C-alpha positions in Angstrom: -113.3 -48.5 -81.3 -109.7 -49.8 -80.9 -106.7 -49.0 -83.1 -106.9 -52.4 -84.8 -110.2 -51.4 -86.2 -108.9 -48.1 -87.4 -105.9 -49.7 -89.0 -108.1 -52.3 -90.7 -110.3 -49.5 -92.2 -107.6 -47.0 -92.7 -108.9 -45.8 -96.1 -112.1 -44.8 -94.4 -110.3 -42.9 -91.6 -107.7 -41.1 -93.6 -110.1 -38.2 -94.3 -110.9 -37.8 -90.6 -107.2 -37.9 -89.8 -106.6 -35.1 -92.4 -109.5 -33.1 -90.9 -107.9 -33.2 -87.5 -104.3 -32.8 -88.6 -104.3 -30.7 -91.8 -100.6 -30.7 -92.3 -100.6 -34.4 -93.3 -100.4 -35.0 -97.1 -102.0 -37.9 -98.9 -98.5 -39.3 -99.2 -97.9 -39.1 -95.4 -101.2 -41.0 -94.8 -100.3 -43.7 -97.4 -97.0 -44.2 -95.6 -98.6 -44.4 -92.2 -100.8 -47.2 -93.4 -103.0 -47.0 -90.3 -100.2 -47.8 -87.9 -100.5 -45.9 -84.7 -96.8 -45.7 -84.0 -96.2 -44.2 -87.5 -99.0 -41.7 -87.0 -97.5 -40.7 -83.6 -94.1 -40.2 -85.2 -95.5 -38.1 -88.0 -97.4 -36.0 -85.5 -94.2 -35.2 -83.7 -92.4 -34.5 -86.9 -95.0 -32.3 -88.6 -96.2 -30.4 -85.6 -93.0 -30.3 -83.5 -94.6 -31.8 -80.5 -93.3 -34.2 -77.8 -94.1 -37.9 -77.8 -96.4 -37.4 -74.8 -98.4 -34.7 -76.6 -98.7 -36.9 -79.7 -100.0 -39.8 -77.6 -102.5 -37.5 -75.9 -103.8 -36.2 -79.2 -104.1 -39.8 -80.6 -106.1 -40.9 -77.5 -108.5 -37.9 -77.9 -108.9 -38.8 -81.6 -109.6 -42.5 -80.8 -112.2 -41.4 -78.2 -113.9 -39.0 -80.6 -114.3 -41.4 -83.4 -115.5 -44.1 -81.0 -118.4 -41.8 -80.1 -119.6 -41.7 -83.8 
């Protein structure tokens, strides 16, 4: 599954995102709108991590949901 599919079905994936990153609020997820760059930025902001770590976590998330 690629990110375009996730973005296109964002409402379905918001719950899975919230399961993985519990610090996100519903408002955060609405503002992200499925955009990978926005999600990466929010990860850095909420969790105090570097851009590289945010990208690593996003890649792992993409791989995990592709397996389901």
